[in-house]
C-alpha positions in Angstrom: -161.4 -53.7 -127.2 -158.8 -52.7 -124.7 -159.8 -52.0 -121.1 -157.6 -49.7 -119.1 -157.4 -50.6 -115.4 -157.5 -48.0 -112.7 -153.9 -48.9 -111.7 -152.6 -48.2 -115.2 -154.5 -45.0 -115.3 -153.1 -43.7 -112.0 -149.6 -44.7 -113.0 -150.0 -42.8 -116.2 -151.5 -39.8 -114.4 -148.7 -39.7 -111.8 -146.1 -39.7 -114.5 -147.8 -36.8 -116.4 -148.7 -34.3 -113.7 -148.8 -30.8 -115.0 -146.6 -28.2 -113.4 -148.3 -25.2 -111.8 -147.9 -22.3 -114.2 -149.0 -19.8 -111.6 -146.2 -21.0 -109.2 -143.6 -21.1 -111.9 -144.3 -17.5 -113.0 -145.2 -15.8 -109.7 -143.3 -18.0 -107.3 -146.2 -18.5 -104.9 -148.7 -21.3 -104.6 -152.1 -20.9 -106.3 -155.4 -21.8 -104.6 -155.5 -25.1 -106.6 -152.0 -26.2 -105.6 -152.2 -29.9 -104.7 -155.4 -30.6 -106.6 -153.8 -33.0 -109.1 -151.9 -34.9 -106.4 -155.0 -34.9 -104.2 -157.2 -36.4 -106.9 -154.5 -38.9 -107.8 -154.3 -40.0 -104.1 -158.1 -40.2 -104.0 -158.1 -42.4 -107.1 -155.5 -44.6 -105.5 -157.9 -45.1 -102.5 -156.0 -43.0 -99.9 -158.7 -40.5 -98.9 -157.0 -39.2 -95.8 -153.7 -38.4 -97.7 -155.8 -36.8 -100.4 -157.5 -34.4 -97.9 -154.1 -33.6 -96.4 -152.7 -32.8 -99.8 -155.7 -30.8 -101.0 -158.2 -29.9 -98.2 -160.9 -28.4 -100.5 -161.7 -32.0 -101.6 -163.9 -32.3 -98.5 -165.9 -29.2 -99.4 -166.2 -30.4 -103.0 -167.4 -33.8 -101.8 -170.0 -32.2 -99.5 -171.1 -29.9 -102.3 -171.6 -32.7 -104.7 -173.6 -34.7 -102.1 -175.7 -31.6 -101.2 -176.4 -30.9 -104.9 -177.4 -34.6 -105.5 -179.7 -34.6 -102.4 -181.3 -31.2 -103.4 -181.7 -32.5 -107.0 -183.4 -35.7 -105.8 -186.0 -33.8 -103.8 -186.3 -31.2 -106.6 -185.1 -28.3 -104.4 -181.9 -27.5 -106.4 -182.6 -23.9 -107.1 -180.5 -21.2 -108.7 -179.9 -19.8 -105.2 -178.7 -23.1 -103.8 -176.2 -23.5 -106.7 -175.0 -19.9 -106.0 -174.5 -20.7 -102.3 -172.6 -23.9 -103.0 -170.4 -22.1 -105.6 -169.6 -19.2 -103.3 -168.8 -21.5 -100.4 -166.4 -23.4 -102.6 -164.8 -20.3 -103.9 -164.3 -19.0 -100.4 -162.7 -22.3 -99.3 -160.4 -22.3 -102.4 -159.3 -18.7 -101.5 -158.7 -19.8 -97.9 -156.6 -22.7 -99.2 -154.5 -20.3 -101.3 -153.8 -18.2 -98.3 -153.0 -21.3 -96.2 -150.7 -22.7 -98.9 -148.6 -19.5 -98.9 -148.5 -18.8 -95.2 -147.3 -22.1 -93.9 
């Protein structure tokens, strides 16, 4: 059985990043621009560079932690999930505006 190391996986991922179809067709950055590079930097252990590359990573991390805490105390309701999703959607939209206005 072959075990793939994290270094090999990140090398493969960095060589196979997908181009942004949205940016190629419309010529503007999409709200998810930088997501692949941000996650790759996070996998490589460079959290600060990952957040600079893709700021919504912070919101996603906070949302996952909040969902796990609410789940552990059995308070993860439909309303809490809706709030977390709407907050993340708002942050993604703000990221899209930021990407195109800088």
